[in-house]
C-alpha positions as CSV (number, residue, x, y, z in Angstrom):
1,M,-0.2,0.0,0.1
2,D,1.4,3.5,-0.9
3,V,0.9,6.4,1.3
4,G,1.3,10.0,0.6
5,L,0.7,13.3,2.1
6,T,-0.3,16.9,0.4
7,I,0.1,19.7,3.0
8,W,-1.7,22.9,2.5
9,H,-1.7,24.5,5.9
10,V,0.2,23.9,9.2
11,D,0.0,25.6,12.8
12,V,1.4,25.0,16.1
13,D,-0.4,25.7,19.6
14,E,2.3,26.6,21.9
15,D,0.7,26.6,25.2
16,T,-0.4,22.9,24.3
17,S,2.6,21.8,22.2
18,I,0.2,20.6,19.4
19,F,1.1,20.6,15.8
20,S,-1.6,20.5,13.3
21,V,-1.3,19.7,9.7
22,Y,-4.4,20.2,7.1
23,G,-4.3,18.8,3.7
24,W,-5.0,15.3,2.2
25,V,-3.6,11.9,2.4
26,K,-3.4,9.6,-0.6
27,M,-3.8,6.0,0.0
28,A,-3.6,3.4,-2.9
29,W,-3.7,-0.1,-2.7
30,N,-4.8,-3.4,-4.9
31,D,-8.0,-5.4,-4.0
32,D,-8.4,-8.5,-6.3
33,K,-11.8,-8.7,-5.4
34,L,-12.8,-5.6,-7.2
35,K,-11.4,-6.5,-10.4
36,W,-13.5,-6.6,-13.6
37,N,-13.4,-6.6,-17.4
38,P,-14.2,-3.5,-18.8
39,A,-15.5,-5.1,-22.0
40,D,-18.3,-6.9,-20.0
41,Y,-19.4,-3.8,-18.6
42,G,-19.6,-1.3,-21.5
43,N,-16.2,-0.6,-21.4
44,V,-16.4,1.2,-17.8
45,N,-12.8,1.2,-16.2
46,Q,-13.7,2.9,-13.1
47,F,-16.3,3.3,-10.5
48,R,-16.5,5.8,-7.4
49,Y,-18.1,4.5,-4.2
50,N,-18.8,5.4,-0.7
51,P,-15.9,5.0,1.3
52,A,-18.3,3.0,3.8
53,S,-18.9,0.4,1.0
54,V,-15.5,-0.7,0.5
55,W,-12.6,-2.1,2.4
56,K,-10.2,0.6,3.7
57,P,-6.8,0.1,5.5
58,D,-6.8,1.2,9.1
59,V,-3.9,3.8,8.6
60,V,-3.9,6.1,11.9
61,L,-1.9,8.8,13.2
62,Y,0.2,7.0,16.0
63,N,1.0,10.1,17.7
64,N,-2.3,11.5,17.7
65,A,-2.9,14.4,20.3
66,R,-6.8,13.8,20.2
67,G,-6.8,10.7,22.2
68,A,-9.4,8.3,21.4
69,D,-10.4,10.5,18.3
70,N,-8.9,8.6,15.3
71,L,-11.6,9.8,12.5
72,H,-8.9,11.9,10.8
73,Y,-10.2,11.6,7.3
74,G,-13.2,13.2,5.6
75,Q,-15.8,11.0,3.9
76,T,-14.9,11.4,0.1
77,N,-15.3,9.0,-2.7
78,V,-13.2,6.1,-3.2
79,I,-12.1,5.5,-7.0
80,V,-12.0,1.7,-8.0
81,Y,-10.3,0.9,-11.4
82,N,-10.9,-2.3,-13.2
83,N,-7.3,-3.7,-12.5
84,G,-8.2,-3.6,-8.7
85,Q,-6.7,-0.4,-7.9
86,V,-8.4,1.4,-5.3
87,L,-7.4,5.1,-4.8
88,W,-8.4,7.2,-1.7
89,V,-7.5,10.9,-1.2
90,P,-9.4,12.1,1.7
91,P,-9.1,15.5,3.4
92,T,-7.3,15.3,6.7
93,D,-6.4,17.2,9.7
94,F,-3.8,15.7,11.9
95,H,-3.1,16.9,15.6
96,S,0.3,15.4,17.0
97,F,2.1,16.4,20.3
98,C,5.4,18.5,19.4
99,E,8.3,18.9,21.7
100,L,9.0,22.5,21.2
101,N,12.4,24.1,22.1
102,L,12.0,27.8,22.4
103,R,15.6,28.6,23.8
104,F,16.2,30.8,20.6
105,W,12.7,32.3,20.4
106,P,12.0,34.4,18.2
107,F,14.4,33.0,15.7
108,D,13.6,29.4,16.6
109,H,12.8,26.5,14.3
110,Q,10.7,23.4,15.3
111,T,11.0,19.8,14.0
112,C,7.5,18.2,14.5
113,I,6.6,14.5,13.5
114,L,3.7,12.7,12.0
115,K,3.6,9.0,12.3
116,L,1.1,7.0,10.1
117,G,0.6,3.4,10.4
118,S,-1.9,0.6,10.5
119,W,-3.3,-0.1,13.9
120,T,-3.9,-3.9,13.5
121,Y,-2.1,-4.9,10.3
122,D,1.5,-5.8,10.6
123,E,4.1,-5.7,7.8
124,Y,3.3,-9.1,6.6
125,K,-0.5,-8.3,6.0
126,L,-0.3,-4.7,5.0
127,N,3.0,-3.6,3.8
128,L,3.1,0.3,3.9
129,T,5.5,2.0,1.1
130,T,6.1,5.7,-0.1
131,T,7.5,6.9,-3.0
132,E,7.6,10.4,-1.9
133,V,11.0,12.0,-1.2
134,T,9.0,15.0,0.3
135,P,5.4,15.7,0.6
136,E,3.6,17.7,-1.7
137,I,2.9,21.3,-0.4
138,L,0.0,22.5,-2.6
139,W,-1.9,25.5,-2.3
140,L,-0.4,26.3,1.1
141,V,-2.6,28.7,3.1
142,P,-0.1,31.2,4.6
143,N,0.3,31.2,8.3
144,H,1.3,34.4,9.9
145,K,3.7,32.9,12.4
146,W,5.1,29.9,10.8
147,S,6.7,28.7,7.5
148,I,7.6,25.3,6.4
149,R,11.5,24.9,6.1
150,K,11.9,21.5,5.1
151,V,9.9,18.2,5.1
152,T,11.4,14.8,4.9
153,V,9.8,11.2,4.9
154,Q,11.2,7.8,6.4
155,R,9.8,4.4,6.6
156,N,10.0,2.7,9.9
157,V,9.9,-1.1,10.7
158,R,9.5,-1.4,14.7
159,T,8.6,-4.4,17.0
160,Y,6.3,-3.3,19.9
161,E,6.3,-5.1,23.5
162,C,2.4,-6.2,22.8
163,C,3.3,-8.0,19.6
164,K,6.1,-10.0,18.2
165,E,5.2,-9.2,14.4
166,P,6.9,-5.9,13.0
167,Y,4.8,-3.0,12.1
168,V,5.5,-0.2,9.6
169,D,5.0,3.6,9.9
170,I,5.5,6.3,7.6
171,Q,7.4,9.0,9.2
172,Y,6.8,12.9,8.2
173,N,9.6,15.3,9.8
174,V,8.1,18.9,9.4
175,T,10.6,21.6,10.0
176,L,8.9,24.7,10.9
177,Q,10.5,28.4,11.1
178,R,9.0,31.0,12.9
179,H,8.2,34.4,11.3
180,S,10.5,37.0,13.4
181,S,10.2,40.3,11.6
182,T,7.8,41.5,14.2
183,H,9.5,40.3,17.1
184,K,12.7,42.0,15.9
185,A,10.9,45.5,16.1
186,I,8.9,44.6,19.5
187,V,11.8,42.7,21.4
188,V,15.1,42.6,19.8
189,S,15.7,46.2,19.1
190,P,14.5,47.7,22.3
191,A,17.0,45.2,23.7
192,F,19.8,47.5,22.3
193,V,18.3,50.8,23.4
194,I,18.0,49.3,27.0
195,M,21.8,48.1,26.9
196,L,22.6,51.7,25.7
197,L,20.7,53.2,28.6
198,A,22.2,51.0,31.1
199,L,25.7,51.9,29.9
200,S,25.0,55.7,29.8
201,V,24.2,55.7,33.4
202,F,27.8,55.4,34.5
203,W,28.7,58.3,32.5
204,L,26.5,60.7,34.5
205,P,28.4,62.7,37.2
206,P,28.9,60.4,40.2
207,Q,27.2,63.2,42.5
208,S,24.2,63.1,40.3
209,G,20.9,61.7,41.5
210,E,19.3,61.4,38.1
211,K,21.4,58.2,37.9
212,I,18.8,56.5,40.1
213,V,16.0,58.1,38.3
214,L,17.4,56.7,34.9
215,N,18.0,53.1,36.4
216,G,14.3,53.2,37.8
217,F,13.0,54.1,34.2
218,I,15.2,51.1,32.8
219,A,13.9,48.7,35.3
220,L,10.4,49.6,34.6
221,I,10.9,48.8,30.7
222,V,12.4,45.8,31.6
223,T,9.6,44.8,33.8
224,V,7.2,45.6,30.9
225,F,9.0,43.2,28.8
226,L,9.1,40.4,31.3
227,I,5.3,40.8,31.7
228,Y,4.9,40.6,27.9
229,F,7.0,37.4,27.7
230,A,5.1,35.8,30.2
231,Q,1.7,36.5,28.1
232,Q,3.3,35.4,24.9
233,L,5.4,32.2,26.0
234,P,4.0,28.8,27.3
235,A,4.4,29.0,31.0
236,M,5.4,25.3,31.2
237,S,8.2,25.5,28.6
238,G,11.2,23.5,29.3
239,H,13.5,25.8,27.5
240,T,13.9,29.4,28.7
241,P,14.3,31.6,25.8
242,L,17.9,33.5,25.6
243,I,16.0,36.6,25.1
244,V,13.9,36.2,28.4
245,T,17.0,35.3,30.0
246,F,18.7,38.3,28.7
247,Y,16.1,40.8,29.9
248,S,16.1,38.9,33.4
249,A,19.8,39.3,33.7
250,T,19.5,43.2,32.6
251,F,16.9,43.5,35.5
252,Y,19.5,42.2,37.9
253,L,22.2,44.1,36.4
254,V,20.1,47.6,36.6
255,A,19.5,46.9,40.2
256,I,23.3,46.4,41.1
257,S,23.9,49.6,39.0
258,T,21.4,51.3,41.4
259,I,23.2,50.0,44.3
260,L,26.6,51.3,42.9
261,S,24.9,54.9,42.3
262,V,23.8,54.9,45.8
263,I,27.3,54.3,46.9
264,A,28.6,56.9,44.5
265,L,26.2,59.5,45.8
266,R,27.4,58.8,49.5
267,I,31.1,58.8,48.3
268,T,30.5,62.1,46.6
269,R,27.9,64.0,48.7
270,G,29.3,62.8,52.2
271,K,31.7,64.6,54.3
272,H,34.6,63.0,55.0
273,C,37.2,63.7,57.5
274,H,40.0,61.3,56.0
275,S,41.5,61.4,52.6
276,V,41.2,58.3,50.2
277,P,43.1,55.4,51.6
278,R,46.6,55.2,50.2
279,A,46.1,52.0,48.4
280,L,43.0,53.3,46.5
281,K,45.0,56.5,45.7
282,S,47.6,54.7,44.1
283,Q,45.2,53.1,41.8
284,L,43.6,56.4,41.0
285,D,47.1,57.9,40.1
286,G,48.3,54.6,38.6
287,C,47.7,52.6,35.4
288,L,44.1,51.9,36.2
289,G,43.3,55.5,36.9
290,S,45.1,56.5,33.5
291,V,43.3,54.1,31.4
292,L,39.8,54.9,33.0
293,G,40.7,58.8,32.6
294,V,40.7,59.6,36.3
295,S,44.3,59.8,37.1
296,T,45.0,63.4,36.6
297,P,43.6,65.5,39.5
298,D,43.4,68.8,37.8
299,R,40.8,67.5,35.3
300,L,38.4,67.7,38.3
301,E,37.1,71.0,39.4
302,D,38.4,71.6,42.9
303,D,35.9,72.0,45.9
304,K,36.5,75.7,46.6
305,E,35.4,77.6,49.7
306,T,35.7,81.3,50.3
307,V,35.7,82.4,54.2
308,N,36.8,86.1,54.9
309,G,38.0,86.8,51.4
310,E,40.3,83.8,51.3
311,V,40.1,80.4,49.0
312,F,40.3,77.3,50.5
313,V,40.8,74.4,48.3
314,H,39.3,70.8,49.3
315,T,41.2,68.4,47.7
316,K,39.8,65.6,50.0
317,Q,36.6,65.9,48.6
318,N,37.9,65.9,44.7
319,E,39.7,62.6,45.6
320,W,36.7,60.9,46.7
321,C,34.9,62.1,43.8
322,R,37.7,60.6,41.5
323,L,37.3,57.3,43.5
324,A,33.5,57.4,42.7
325,T,34.2,58.1,38.8
326,L,36.6,55.3,38.9
327,L,34.0,52.8,40.1
328,D,31.6,54.1,37.5
329,R,34.1,53.5,35.0
330,L,34.8,50.0,36.3
331,A,31.5,49.4,36.1
332,F,30.9,50.7,32.7
333,V,33.8,48.3,31.3
334,V,32.3,45.4,33.2
335,Y,28.8,45.9,31.9
336,L,30.0,46.6,28.4
337,I,31.8,43.2,28.5
338,L,28.5,41.6,29.7
339,F,26.4,43.2,27.1
340,V,28.8,42.4,24.4
341,A,29.0,38.8,25.3
342,S,25.2,38.4,25.5
343,V,24.7,39.5,22.1
344,I,27.4,37.1,20.7
345,Y,26.3,34.2,22.6
346,F,22.6,35.0,21.4
347,T,23.8,35.4,17.8
348,L,25.6,32.3,17.6
């Protein structure tokens, strides 16, 4: 018996992990009891019968997601030829479970499987074959979320625990590609803006309270996106998308950045009785401070105070401001490395 499949629409329910295929199945077999001589019947060489009036193989979807409902086929007529050849091409809708891997969402592709085989006839009684290299994709109804990337067919022979006879199934491996253009605009592009905003916080003056305000604004944006992901993605997915991991990690990084901003404010606005410790001052005036642009004291404006016409310069306060600036620059470098590494990891 030869089996073929024509696909005209596919869909994936991500909440239930159910893969749906709409199309028609071609089944062709020989029935010796339905042969006749056309010359004896007015040169009629074919008839069309109601499918209930002839024998049909019990080919069902093995990995059916609808449980006991195995009525996959529409009741279209069966064509019987005078040589005993029987052709049945009913419309069908298959629904199978598909293990979804959303790790690379929204740039993911999924491979879902359909397994067609006889429920009661083993290989010796019903030998399923297929002449297709790939199923026919005809009059495909467009899906706004998915497109068919590749379809392969293979014939399997397996022995199950229930029975000692081998059973044949025809397996269709359908690889789907998600349409990601909308997600690029909604999810990916804002991620780069969030990275730039998070990095720009460290270039504001260390004594600026606006750093905390900007961090709060970034945290609010990230929270909105996390809520969006919770609504769009299945809650029980076994693989957390990388983009969701990125937004979650960014949320924590923003929280740490806020803490650093509070520390910087405390350092720059607080009154210090002592100078910056010698070990830290050596870093300010050494290679680290030079690389980060805080090694030269005269680049920062001294804190001046006028008393009775005399000007007093508070170099201690400037040193603490330089230290806060150094911490900001170090944090900027660390965050920049983390963000670049995230982008590289996501795009590989």
